[in-house]
KENUVO-259209 format. One record per residue: residue number from 1; residue in one letter; x, y, z of N, C-alpha, C in turn. Coordinates in Angstrom, 2 decimals. Each point is the difference from the previous one (the first is absolute). Layout:
# residues N
NUM_a_X_Y_Z_X_Y_Z_X_Y_Z
...
This chain:
# residues 187
1_m_-54.86_-2.72_-40.57_0.75_0.39_1.17_0.43_-1.23_0.80
2_n_-0.88_-0.93_0.15_0.32_-1.21_0.72_1.09_-0.80_-0.67
3_l_0.00_-0.03_-1.30_0.97_-0.78_-0.75_1.42_0.57_0.15
4_s_0.15_1.32_-0.01_1.34_0.59_0.13_0.56_-0.21_1.41
5_r_-0.89_0.03_1.00_0.47_-0.24_1.36_0.47_-1.45_0.15
6_n_-0.66_-0.94_-0.59_0.42_-1.39_0.06_1.30_-0.21_-0.76
7_a_0.23_0.74_-1.06_1.23_-0.13_-0.78_1.21_0.45_0.82
8_v_-0.19_1.01_0.86_1.09_0.47_0.85_0.42_-1.11_0.97
9_w_-0.92_-0.77_0.48_0.31_-1.08_0.94_0.55_-1.24_-0.69
10_l_-0.17_-0.09_-1.28_0.50_-1.16_-0.73_1.53_-0.02_-0.06
11_l_0.63_1.16_-0.13_1.46_0.04_-0.11_0.68_-0.57_1.26
12_p_-0.34_0.42_1.23_0.63_-0.61_1.17_-0.33_-1.50_0.13
13_l_-1.19_-0.39_-0.38_-0.37_-1.40_0.07_0.84_-0.84_-0.94
14_v_0.24_0.49_-1.20_0.82_-0.72_-0.97_1.45_-0.06_0.48
15_l_0.52_1.09_0.57_1.37_0.00_0.52_0.16_-1.04_1.11
16_c_-0.95_-0.07_0.91_0.09_-0.98_1.10_-0.10_-1.43_-0.51
17_l_-0.86_-0.25_-0.96_-0.17_-1.37_-0.50_1.19_-0.46_-0.83
18_t_0.66_0.92_-0.67_1.14_-0.39_-0.85_1.35_0.19_0.70
19_a_0.02_0.41_1.24_1.24_0.26_0.73_0.95_-1.19_0.02
20_p_-0.48_-1.25_0.17_0.95_-1.12_-0.01_0.77_-0.13_-1.31
21_l_-0.51_0.54_-1.08_0.68_-0.08_-1.29_1.09_1.06_-0.15
22_w_-0.25_1.21_0.41_0.95_1.08_-0.22_0.82_0.37_1.24
23_w_-0.39_-0.43_1.20_0.69_0.40_1.24_1.47_-0.43_0.05
24_p_0.38_-1.24_-0.34_1.42_-0.37_0.06_0.88_0.87_-0.89
25_a_-0.47_0.35_-1.18_0.80_0.85_-0.90_0.16_1.41_0.58
26_a_-1.07_0.55_0.53_0.06_1.34_0.59_0.83_-0.03_1.29
27_g_-0.10_-1.08_0.76_0.77_-0.13_1.23_1.49_-0.05_-0.27
28_n_0.42_-0.64_-1.12_1.42_-0.05_-0.36_0.55_1.38_-0.32
29_l_-0.82_0.87_-0.53_0.44_1.37_-0.27_0.30_0.76_1.30
30_l_-0.72_-0.31_1.05_0.15_0.71_1.27_1.05_-0.62_0.92
31_r_0.48_-1.21_-0.30_0.97_-0.69_0.86_1.36_0.68_-0.12
32_p_0.71_0.21_1.14_1.33_0.62_-0.07_0.99_-0.93_-0.70
33_r_0.92_0.60_-0.75_0.99_-0.77_-0.73_1.29_-0.08_0.81
34_g_0.83_-0.98_-0.28_1.28_-0.15_0.71_-0.16_-0.92_1.20
35_e_1.08_-0.05_0.80_0.00_-0.86_1.18_-0.84_0.60_1.12
36_s_-0.45_-0.86_0.86_-0.77_0.46_1.16_0.93_0.77_0.93
37_p_-0.49_1.06_0.61_0.84_0.73_0.95_0.26_-0.87_1.23
38_p_1.14_0.20_0.67_0.29_-0.80_1.19_-0.99_0.31_1.12
39_e_-0.16_-0.96_0.88_-0.90_0.18_1.13_0.52_1.14_0.88
40_l_-0.88_0.87_0.41_0.38_1.11_0.86_0.01_-0.48_1.45
41_t_1.04_0.38_0.72_0.04_-0.32_1.42_-0.54_1.19_0.77
42_e_-0.53_-0.27_1.15_-0.57_1.05_0.82_1.14_0.83_0.60
43_t_0.04_1.29_-0.33_1.11_0.85_0.44_-0.13_0.39_1.46
44_g_-1.17_-0.12_0.58_-0.19_0.38_1.39_0.67_-0.97_0.96
45_q_0.31_-1.19_-0.45_0.62_-0.99_0.88_1.50_-0.06_-0.25
46_q_0.76_0.08_1.07_1.44_-0.16_-0.10_0.37_-1.33_0.62
47_q_1.08_-0.56_-0.50_0.46_-1.25_0.58_0.65_0.28_1.34
48_g_-0.27_-0.86_0.96_0.55_0.17_1.33_0.99_-1.10_0.34
49_f_0.64_0.14_1.16_0.95_-1.00_0.44_-0.07_-0.11_1.52
50_v_0.43_-1.14_0.50_0.09_-0.25_1.44_1.31_-0.74_0.25
51_m_0.76_0.45_1.00_1.25_-0.67_0.37_-0.04_-0.29_1.49
52_e_0.56_-1.12_0.39_0.06_-0.41_1.41_1.43_0.13_0.51
53_k_0.16_0.32_1.28_1.30_0.09_0.67_1.00_0.82_-0.81
54_v_-0.23_1.30_-0.05_0.77_0.90_-0.86_1.00_0.80_0.83
55_f_1.19_0.20_-0.56_1.03_0.86_0.58_0.44_0.96_-1.10
56_m_-0.15_1.30_0.24_0.35_1.01_-1.00_0.94_1.02_0.63
57_t_0.91_0.53_-0.81_0.88_1.08_0.46_-0.04_1.13_-1.02
58_q_0.22_1.20_0.50_0.10_1.16_-0.88_1.24_0.77_0.40
59_e_0.85_0.27_-0.98_1.24_0.73_0.24_0.04_1.24_-0.87
60_r_0.72_1.01_0.50_0.23_1.21_-0.79_1.45_0.40_0.21
61_r_0.72_0.18_-1.08_1.42_0.37_0.03_0.80_-1.00_0.85
62_g_-0.33_-1.26_-0.10_0.74_-1.03_0.71_-0.36_-0.15_1.47
63_l_-0.91_0.82_0.52_-0.39_-0.08_1.40_-1.40_-0.59_0.11
64_m_-0.16_-0.92_0.95_-1.29_-0.62_0.21_-0.98_1.03_0.57
65_e_-1.15_0.14_-0.64_-1.03_0.92_0.49_-1.10_-0.75_0.74
66_l_-0.34_-1.17_-0.51_-1.16_-0.70_0.52_0.13_-1.49_-0.27
67_e_-0.29_-0.81_1.01_-0.11_-1.45_-0.15_-1.40_-0.38_0.47
68_l_-0.69_-0.74_-0.81_-1.35_-0.43_0.34_-0.09_-1.51_0.01
69_q_-0.62_-0.54_1.03_-0.34_-1.42_0.05_-1.50_-0.06_0.15
70_a_-0.65_-0.87_-0.77_-1.44_-0.14_0.09_-0.39_-1.46_-0.21
71_a_-1.02_-0.42_0.72_-0.50_-1.36_-0.17_-0.68_-0.15_-1.35
72_r_-0.58_1.11_-0.50_-0.71_-0.06_-1.28_0.02_1.39_-0.64
73_v_0.24_0.03_-1.30_-0.03_1.25_-0.77_-0.89_-0.22_-1.20
74_s_-0.88_0.97_-0.27_-0.86_-0.10_-1.18_-0.07_1.37_-0.65
75_g_-0.40_0.00_-1.26_-0.13_1.25_-0.73_-0.47_-0.25_-1.41
76_k_-0.14_1.07_-0.74_-0.37_-0.08_-1.41_1.18_0.46_-0.84
77_v_0.17_-0.64_-1.13_1.11_0.33_-0.89_-0.12_1.46_-0.43
78_d_1.08_0.74_0.03_0.08_1.40_-0.43_-0.83_0.96_0.86
79_s_-0.39_-0.38_1.21_-0.78_0.92_0.82_0.89_0.83_0.93
80_g_1.20_-0.50_0.33_0.89_0.73_0.90_-0.37_-0.16_1.47
81_l_-1.02_-0.82_0.30_-0.46_-0.19_1.37_0.17_-1.46_0.40
82_l_0.67_-0.22_1.13_0.14_-1.35_0.55_-0.76_-0.06_1.32
83_l_-0.76_-1.05_0.21_-0.71_-0.23_1.25_0.74_-1.10_0.75
84_l_0.38_0.27_1.23_0.82_-0.93_0.78_-0.75_-0.43_1.25
85_e_0.25_-1.24_0.42_-0.59_-0.53_1.23_1.11_-0.51_0.91
86_q_-0.20_0.16_1.32_0.98_-0.40_1.02_1.39_0.55_-0.37
87_v_0.14_1.30_0.16_1.15_0.73_-0.53_1.01_0.33_1.10
88_t_1.27_-0.10_-0.36_1.10_0.50_0.82_0.86_0.87_-0.90
89_a_0.16_1.27_0.38_0.80_0.94_-0.79_1.23_0.40_0.81
90_h_1.16_-0.09_-0.63_1.26_0.41_0.63_0.44_1.31_-0.64
91_l_0.17_1.04_0.83_0.40_1.32_-0.47_1.39_0.29_0.55
92_q_0.82_0.67_-0.78_1.38_0.25_0.42_0.23_1.50_0.12
93_d_0.60_0.44_1.12_0.30_1.42_0.17_1.41_0.31_-0.51
94_d_0.45_1.23_0.21_1.31_0.42_-0.51_1.17_-0.71_0.67
95_q_-0.20_-0.52_1.20_1.08_-0.69_0.72_-0.07_-1.52_-0.23
96_d_-0.68_-0.42_-1.04_-0.16_-1.42_-0.35_-0.68_-0.82_1.09
97_q_-0.80_0.64_0.83_-0.79_-0.72_0.98_-1.39_-0.23_-0.59
98_k_-0.56_-1.16_0.28_-1.28_-0.34_-0.60_-1.14_0.17_0.99
99_g_-1.09_0.55_-0.51_-1.26_0.02_0.72_-0.90_-1.05_-0.62
100_v_-0.94_-0.51_0.77_-0.88_-1.06_-0.48_-1.44_0.41_0.24
101_i_-0.83_-0.12_-1.04_-1.43_0.26_0.13_-0.72_-1.28_-0.39
102_t_-0.92_-0.45_0.85_-0.81_-1.17_-0.32_-1.47_0.42_-0.05
103_a_-0.75_-0.66_-0.88_-1.42_0.30_-0.15_-0.71_-1.19_-0.61
104_g_-1.30_-0.03_0.17_-0.81_-1.07_-0.59_-0.15_0.15_-1.50
105_e_-0.12_1.24_-0.47_-0.17_0.26_-1.43_0.75_1.27_-0.39
106_a_0.27_0.11_-1.30_0.69_1.19_-0.51_-0.29_0.17_-1.48
107_e_0.21_1.22_-0.47_-0.07_0.33_-1.43_1.30_0.69_-0.37
108_y_0.58_-0.40_-1.11_1.20_0.69_-0.48_-0.30_0.57_-1.38
109_r_0.10_1.31_-0.11_-0.20_0.68_-1.28_1.38_0.27_-0.59
110_g_0.39_-0.85_-0.94_1.33_0.07_-0.58_0.26_1.28_-0.77
111_d_-1.03_0.53_-0.66_0.18_1.22_-0.78_0.23_1.22_0.89
112_q_-0.53_-0.02_1.22_0.16_1.13_0.93_1.00_-0.31_1.11
113_h_0.47_-1.22_0.10_0.94_-0.43_1.04_-0.57_0.24_1.40
114_i_-1.25_-0.46_0.20_-0.67_0.16_1.29_-0.46_-1.37_0.49
115_l_0.38_-0.32_1.23_-0.43_-1.24_0.64_-0.97_0.38_1.12
116_t_-1.23_-0.48_-0.08_-1.01_0.25_1.02_-0.28_-1.30_0.73
117_l_0.24_-0.01_1.29_-0.20_-1.20_0.82_-1.18_0.24_0.94
118_y_-0.83_-1.00_0.19_-1.14_0.11_0.90_-0.33_-1.36_0.59
119_d_-0.89_-0.02_0.95_-0.42_-1.21_0.71_1.06_-0.39_1.05
120_h_-0.11_0.61_1.18_0.89_-0.28_1.15_1.47_0.28_-0.34
121_v_0.29_1.25_-0.27_1.36_0.39_-0.37_0.87_0.16_1.25
122_r_1.16_-0.61_-0.04_1.01_0.13_1.06_1.32_0.33_-0.68
123_a_0.65_1.04_0.49_1.29_0.39_-0.58_1.04_0.08_1.10
124_e_1.16_-0.55_-0.27_1.14_0.12_0.91_1.06_0.81_-0.73
125_i_0.32_1.18_0.55_0.97_0.85_-0.65_1.38_-0.27_0.60
126_p_1.07_0.35_-0.70_1.36_-0.39_0.41_0.40_0.43_1.41
127_t_-0.60_1.04_0.53_0.40_0.48_1.33_-0.67_-0.77_1.13
128_g_-0.78_-1.01_-0.31_-0.60_-0.83_1.04_-1.43_0.35_0.35
129_y_-0.59_0.96_-0.67_-1.38_0.37_0.26_-0.94_-0.87_-0.84
130_e_-1.21_-0.20_0.52_-1.01_-0.76_-0.73_-1.21_0.89_-0.22
131_i_-0.55_-0.07_-1.21_-1.17_0.79_-0.37_-1.14_-0.96_-0.29
132_q_-1.19_0.31_0.54_-1.19_-0.80_-0.28_-1.08_0.93_-0.53
133_t_-0.63_-0.39_-1.10_-1.05_0.81_-0.61_-0.84_-0.88_-0.92
134_k_-1.07_0.57_-0.55_-0.87_-0.76_-0.91_0.57_-0.04_-1.42
135_a_0.60_1.10_-0.42_0.52_0.09_-1.38_1.17_0.97_-0.03
136_v_0.92_-0.26_-0.92_1.16_0.88_-0.16_0.39_0.01_-1.47
137_r_0.54_1.12_-0.43_0.44_0.14_-1.39_1.50_0.28_-0.01
138_y_0.73_-0.74_-0.85_1.45_0.22_-0.14_0.25_0.56_-1.39
139_l_0.56_1.20_-0.06_0.35_0.65_-1.26_1.44_-0.39_-0.31
140_v_0.16_-0.97_-0.88_1.30_-0.61_-0.25_1.00_1.02_-0.52
141_k_-0.40_0.83_-0.96_0.92_0.99_-0.59_0.57_0.95_1.05
142_f_-0.85_0.41_0.94_0.40_1.00_0.98_0.43_-0.62_1.33
143_r_-0.17_-1.32_0.12_0.38_-0.74_1.21_-0.67_0.59_1.23
144_k_-1.32_0.17_-0.09_-0.79_0.55_1.09_-1.19_-0.91_0.28
145_v_-0.30_-0.17_1.28_-1.15_-0.80_0.44_-0.99_0.97_0.61
146_k_-1.28_-0.14_-0.37_-0.99_0.91_0.58_-1.36_-0.68_0.11
147_t_-0.81_0.52_0.91_-1.37_-0.46_0.16_-0.82_1.11_0.65
148_a_-1.30_-0.02_-0.24_-0.92_0.93_0.65_-0.85_-0.73_1.04
149_e_0.24_-1.28_0.16_-0.75_-0.84_0.95_0.48_0.22_1.43
150_t_-0.75_-0.56_0.95_0.42_0.00_1.40_1.27_-0.84_0.13
151_v_0.98_0.53_0.74_1.32_-0.63_0.09_0.37_-0.20_1.46
152_q_0.68_-1.11_0.25_0.60_-0.23_1.32_1.48_-0.28_-0.23
153_l_0.84_0.80_0.67_1.45_-0.14_-0.10_0.50_-0.54_1.33
154_l_0.68_-1.14_-0.06_0.50_-0.66_1.21_1.52_-0.05_-0.07
155_g_0.64_0.31_1.12_1.45_-0.05_0.05_0.46_-0.26_1.42
156_p_1.30_-0.03_0.20_0.52_-0.25_1.35_-0.45_1.11_0.96
157_g_-0.95_-0.33_0.87_-0.47_0.97_0.99_-0.92_1.07_-0.54
158_i_-0.56_-0.16_-1.20_-0.84_1.05_-0.57_-1.15_-0.62_-0.80
159_t_-1.18_0.61_0.14_-1.16_-0.36_-0.82_-0.65_1.31_-0.43
160_v_-0.16_0.17_-1.29_-0.60_1.21_-0.54_-1.18_-0.41_-0.86
161_k_-1.16_0.63_0.25_-1.19_-0.24_-0.83_-0.34_1.30_-0.69
162_g_-0.37_-0.10_-1.26_-0.33_1.21_-0.74_-0.76_-0.29_-1.27
163_e_-0.29_1.06_-0.71_-0.70_-0.10_-1.28_0.98_0.39_-1.10
164_g_0.41_-0.95_-0.80_0.90_0.27_-1.10_1.46_-0.16_0.38
165_l_0.80_-0.36_-1.00_1.42_-0.23_0.22_0.76_0.33_-1.27
166_f_1.20_0.52_0.18_0.90_0.26_-1.12_1.40_-0.42_0.44
167_y_0.65_-0.87_-0.78_1.34_-0.48_0.34_0.87_0.10_-1.25
168_d_1.12_0.69_0.13_0.94_0.19_-1.10_1.18_-0.93_0.20
169_l_0.17_-0.99_-0.88_1.10_-0.94_0.13_1.35_0.67_-0.24
170_g_0.02_1.06_-0.79_1.25_0.69_-0.29_0.56_0.73_1.21
171_s_-0.84_0.77_0.69_0.47_0.79_1.14_-0.21_-0.71_1.33
172_g_-0.89_-0.99_0.05_-0.30_-0.68_1.25_-0.99_0.74_0.87
173_r_-0.61_1.06_-0.53_-0.96_0.79_0.78_-1.37_-0.66_-0.05
174_l_-0.67_0.01_1.15_-1.31_-0.61_0.17_-0.94_1.02_0.61
175_r_-1.18_0.15_-0.58_-0.99_0.94_0.54_-1.33_-0.73_0.16
176_v_-0.57_0.07_1.20_-1.32_-0.56_0.27_-0.92_1.18_0.25
177_g_-1.11_0.06_-0.73_-0.93_1.12_0.14_-1.12_-0.32_0.97
178_g_-0.88_0.97_0.19_-1.15_-0.18_0.88_-0.08_1.13_1.00
179_v_-0.72_-0.24_1.08_-0.22_1.03_1.01_1.31_0.43_0.64
180_g_0.77_-0.92_0.50_1.30_0.32_0.59_1.09_-0.36_-0.98
181_r_0.16_0.78_-1.02_0.95_-0.30_-1.06_1.41_-0.19_0.57
182_v_0.67_-1.06_-0.48_1.32_-0.34_0.53_0.99_-0.04_-1.15
183_l_1.18_0.53_0.20_1.08_-0.08_-0.97_1.16_-0.71_0.68
184_v_0.41_-1.11_-0.58_1.10_-0.78_0.58_1.11_-0.06_-1.03
185_d_1.20_0.38_0.39_1.14_-0.10_-0.89_0.71_-1.31_0.32
186_l_-0.07_-0.95_-0.94_0.53_-1.33_0.24_1.42_-0.17_-0.52
187_s_0.58_1.05_-0.50_1.35_-0.15_-0.58_1.08_0.04_1.05
């Protein structure tokens, strides 16, 4: 009984001791044939870009919809999102009058045509009114400016404070929401 048990252990011992002789030949059988596959790049990382002192325009049917000036623009390739710093946006109404919105930072989603401005937003609309708020969103396709933030509207002899704002560049109508909701027709 003892002898057969020792014989079972002899086979692994012989394999281990003779491995340097047969291992290279067996290893060649397991090695992949052909050229090495190319190095894989990490798909989670996209290449990014940064531009300084940028001026961009967007037109539709020959009419200017949006002009953007920014001290710095950054983004990732193929993401559709641009991050802007120190932004000035020029918006044009139906009478070719321009409104100007300035902000410390902004995001432009090119696929959705939405410009979101935040960080001390100030807007001057063509009729001479000034809007101050924390953040504002401009829907480029629909030419509408809106926010749900606290808003202050300043104009000749008028100051309106409220919660939320909606401004239609096409019709010139401006609505400030809140407790004492105000509707001003600027056309």
